[in-house]
N, C-alpha and C positions, 0 to 999 in steps of 0.2 A: 504494500500500500504506500502511496506517495502522499505526503501531507502538504508539500510546498507547491504553491501556485507559480505560474510562469513569471508574473510580475516580480515576486520576491526573488526567485532564482536569477532573473536578469539583473536585479540590484546587487546581489551577492557577486555575480560574475564580474560586473563592472567595478565593484569595490576591490576585488582581487586583482583585476587588471591594473587599476590605478595604483595599487600598492607595490607593484613591481617597479623597482627603481633601477636595477642594473642586472646584467647577465655577465658572468665571468667564466673564463676558461682556465683550467689548471694545466700548465705545460708539463712536459715530461721531466722538467727540472724542478717541479713542485712550486712554481711561481704562479700566482693568480693574476690574470690579465683582464682588465675591464674591456668589454665590448661597448660600443656606443649604440644605445637603443634608439632606433629611428622611428619605429611605429609599433603599437600594441593593439591587437584586435581580439574580439571574442568570436570564436568559431565553434558554435554548438556548446559542448561541454569542455572546451579547451581554450586556452589563451595562446595566441600566436604572437611571437615577438620577432621583429625584423631588426637585425643588428648589423652595424658596420664593424668589420674586423680590422685591427691595427695592421699597419704596413710592415709587418715583420714575419719571419718564418717561425713556425713552431709545430710541435706535435702536442695536441691536447689529449688529456687523459680523463678529465672530469669537466662537467659544466655545472655551475650553480647559479641560483637566482637569489638576489639580495632584495629585501623589501625596503620600503621607504624609511623604516626605523633603523636600517643598517643590519638587520638580522638575516641570517641565512634561512631562506624559505624552503630550499630544497637543493639536493645535489644528485646528479646522475652520472654514471660512468659513460664516457663517450671517447672513441678513438678517432681523432681528426688530424690529418697532416696537412699543414699549409706550407708548400714548398716554394712559394714565390713571395717577393716583397710587395707585390701589387695589392692595392685595396680590393677587397671583395666583401660581399654581404652574405649573411647566413640567416636563415629562418628557423626558429625553434617553435615547436608546438608542444605545450605543456598541458596534459589532461588534468581536469579538475576532479576527476574521479580516480579512485585508487583501489586496486584489488589487494586483499590480504595475502600475506606470504603463505 
């Protein structure tokens, strides 16, 4: 049974979207690097974050989301190799629902 109506759920999704302050990647050297958040949107039960990636080469091992209070909202392992110094953009889709282990 679902108790929440669509109006309430949309408010909560918007609140969560607005609370995302930054996305960071952890390099294979254990350094956390800020990505520049360009746009955040709600896509069903997920928040999509479009980011500009710094002009450096790296291998990412983790991605984390930092909220507007500076707290870590979540971390997920990810293997991404950036082999060029060119600027590029990445899109992350973070689901708002989570399955138990």
